[in-house]
Phi, psi and omega in degrees: 000129183246190186294314184305326182289334182264331179245111181244162180312330183291343175277349188292311182306318184296315181298318183290318182297319178298314179299316183294319179292320174301318183295310178298317178300318187297317180297318183294311185295314179301320183287321182295313181295316182296319179297317184295317179299318185288328187274330192230000190302127172196153185225140172290335186247143170286135179302142178173182177236148174264114184229156172277126184266135170255172174212144173222093184064239183262030175239139169257147182241130187231149176297145183287090173244167179309318185288318178296331186269354181292166183282348188290150163291131183243162171247150184233118180232120176301162182295328170267103194288342184288352181282348177137189183196146178222151171246128186235148185268195187296155178310129175253328179209142177237146180180225176301326178233163180256124185255127181224142182279148172282117180267323176217154183206136173240116192085193177226124176281120182269146174297142179090353176285147172267125182226157174277130181236126189205149167286349170285349172068313185236145176231006185239239182241176175303345175304329181294347172254010187055033184275146171284119181207167173227148171277130183228173172233143175257116184281131179227172181294336182251012183128179184270125179263124178294146188208155170247124180253123174251105182293157174300142183291344178268350181087348183286153180240064175257285179262139174233133175262117182265111186269132187234115182286178186255191184292120180076004180262186180225171186295329186298340184291343177270352184298341181300335180251016181303311182293326178298313182293321178306312184298341176283342186089002186276146165285169180219142173229114178264111190250166168233185183215165185311139179068010172266173185295134178081359174255161181300144171271131182247131177059230181272005175091012186282141170270153183239023165064027175119345187290287179290328175308330179302327181296332179285338176282325169302316176300322176293323173298319178299314179301315185295318175303321182288345175270356180098004178286148186260335186200162182217161172236132178263134175235113183239147178246130177053244174295336175297332174292321180293323178299314184302311182292326179293333184288344182264007184289151185312322182299340179264001179281147354285144180288151175307324184219139181296131175261124184267338179187169184227131178248128187239122175247112181049054189289149168270106186258336180215105195284336179295323180292320176297320179297316177300314181300320183286327174299317173295321179294334183288000176097006176288140175289159187307311184300344175259319187298321183297306179299328177296318175304314180298321186286323177302310181303316181296312189293321178296316178300314185293322187276323181247352184080008186304132173253105178292337176291328180296327182253022172273091189286335181290317177298326187271000185304325175302334187269350183296138182232012181234153179298147183228130177252125190233128175244128170202161182234139171300338182277354179298117177267000183260305177248120186305132180296327186301334182292315179298318185294321178297322183289319176303316180288330176288328182227063181292342174293335181250330192263120169264111191250125177245114175276126182244105185286142174079009183268140174277176191300132184044041171237028180297326183295322190292336185282318180211080181310320184294313182293320177298315182292322176303308178303314182298307182297318180294324180298312182294321173295319182298313186288331177293311182292334174297320176297315182299324180298329182283339182284000000 
């Protein structure tokens, strides 16, 4: 008995119907999951791996896992954080263990300890850098947003850099540049926004991908003005970059405090493209990924009222009026590199674009901290001096 004896033309309609049903089900499930992640994603924990740490002099030895083998500068925090913290450099030797040099250390990391190891480097507060800071709240119409205020080392209240974390992220992801910003003489405010971890939940807890969250940044600018600051720079990571640019839209003018520049690290500039990319990255074949992306967009709009045009920063590029420092990597698998390149090409008069080869999403600093910080510090000084020249 062969296949033809079992499969006859009368079976064809049923087979086509089952295939069609499976196709529709795959699109529906993918879209429902994707929409939920886009609307609500937040995490109590900063991404990283818990590993048993070894030591040989000024080198730490780590098991060979993806995080320890990455090209990034890493942070190491013992399970008991009061025992210390270390920043370790790039891989020097691979074998049964991954060997990395200790660049900075607070306390002494002991062999045999279990520690959090991550390219986000810090998972706590500015205390991990022995920084002088205070816990503050930014008052908004929907509740108090927690923030860290790091005063200027000079004591002046002139420029403040407002750090805005990304989708599903936390304030600590910005701590990697705390020391760099201190060297510029700027104060710092690490903020969060509605429906993110640790912040007030509003309505159904839906995020708006930079749209309404921008109002919380306006409140942060209001807070800074109330503290006596004269000017600000906005620094945003991933979705935080979209929030920073959304805060500059004409409907919000005049701003509570003048914004002299914007720093963007791996910014999400056009969300429809990001959605399609993530659907494809999730392993869906192209013929399913495209309709899933379109369905996610429709579901998000229906559930939250999201206006994707409002947060399309590439379309908004002609109206930008402040200098922009932009970091992105062609290796970013979360936010397409072409978006940053398109922004730089659209506004070469404003955008200083730094391509960072080999960096993962919002890990541009980790590949070459010295180069990243040199560009950041030069940008901060330039926009500040530009204001002084105008006075």
